[in-house]
C-alpha positions as a printed Julia matrix, in Angstrom:
87×3 Matrix{Float64}:
 -198.2   16.85  -88.61
 -195.19  18.77  -89.89
 -192.67  16.0   -90.65
 -188.93  16.58  -90.74
 -186.43  14.53  -92.74
 -184.51  12.33  -90.28
 -181.56  12.08  -92.68
 -180.92  15.78  -92.05
 -179.78  14.78  -88.55
 -177.94  11.63  -89.61
 -180.73   9.31  -88.4
 -182.25   6.32  -90.19
 -184.85   7.27  -92.8
 -187.57   5.29  -90.98
 -187.23   7.51  -87.9
 -190.31   9.73  -87.73
 -189.65  13.31  -86.62
 -192.26  16.01  -86.23
 -191.67  19.74  -85.86
 -193.92  20.78  -82.94
 -192.82  24.42  -82.89
 -189.69  26.43  -83.67
 -187.85  25.13  -80.6
 -189.29  21.6   -80.24
 -188.83  18.43  -82.25
 -190.77  15.23  -81.47
 -189.67  11.65  -82.0
 -192.86   9.82  -82.98
 -193.26   6.13  -82.1
 -196.61   4.72  -83.19
 -196.7    1.11  -82.08
 -198.55  -1.22  -79.74
 -195.64  -2.98  -78.02
 -194.27  -1.62  -74.74
 -191.31   0.74  -74.77
 -188.59  -0.85  -72.64
 -185.15   0.27  -71.47
 -183.42  -0.85  -74.69
 -185.78   1.44  -76.61
 -185.15   4.22  -74.09
 -181.4    4.07  -74.7
 -181.99   4.3   -78.46
 -184.27   7.31  -77.94
 -181.58   9.07  -75.88
 -179.0    8.27  -78.58
 -181.3    9.75  -81.23
 -181.72  12.88  -79.11
 -177.93  13.24  -78.87
 -177.65  12.88  -82.66
 -180.31  15.56  -83.2
 -178.62  17.94  -80.76
 -175.33  17.6   -82.67
 -177.03  19.22  -85.65
 -179.15  21.76  -83.76
 -178.15  22.13  -80.1
 -180.89  24.69  -79.35
 -183.77  22.23  -79.97
 -185.79  20.49  -77.28
 -186.55  16.85  -78.1
 -189.74  15.17  -76.86
 -191.29  11.74  -77.41
 -194.8   11.2   -78.77
 -195.99   7.62  -78.51
 -199.08   5.46  -78.5
 -197.27   2.63  -76.69
 -197.18   1.99  -72.95
 -193.82   2.84  -71.34
 -192.2    0.82  -68.58
 -191.85   2.9   -65.39
 -188.07   2.47  -65.21
 -187.74   3.67  -68.81
 -190.04   6.64  -68.14
 -187.72   7.75  -65.28
 -184.69   7.23  -67.51
 -186.19   9.44  -70.23
 -187.13  12.14  -67.69
 -183.54  12.17  -66.4
 -182.38  12.64  -69.99
 -184.76  15.64  -70.25
 -187.12  13.92  -72.7
 -190.79  14.61  -72.02
 -193.32  11.96  -73.04
 -196.64  12.88  -74.65
 -199.49  10.7   -75.93
 -199.79  10.33  -79.67
 -203.23  11.5   -80.67
 -204.99   9.33  -83.28
């Protein structure tokens, strides 16, 4: 995992970012509890903050948690792809 400093984008230091490739940055959420709409809104806000610093990046979500179907649609509409977090 190639971690990126979240402070570089003005995000909280506990936010885990991973450089997937030159054009893709992943928000990593490793938890057991379900990702609900409130979390989805925060993820979209974090994406907006990242794009302020580097507008050419694509932001994806890597998570081990289940995602509510409404939230999954919301993230897809915000152009955030969801991928499983491999152990």
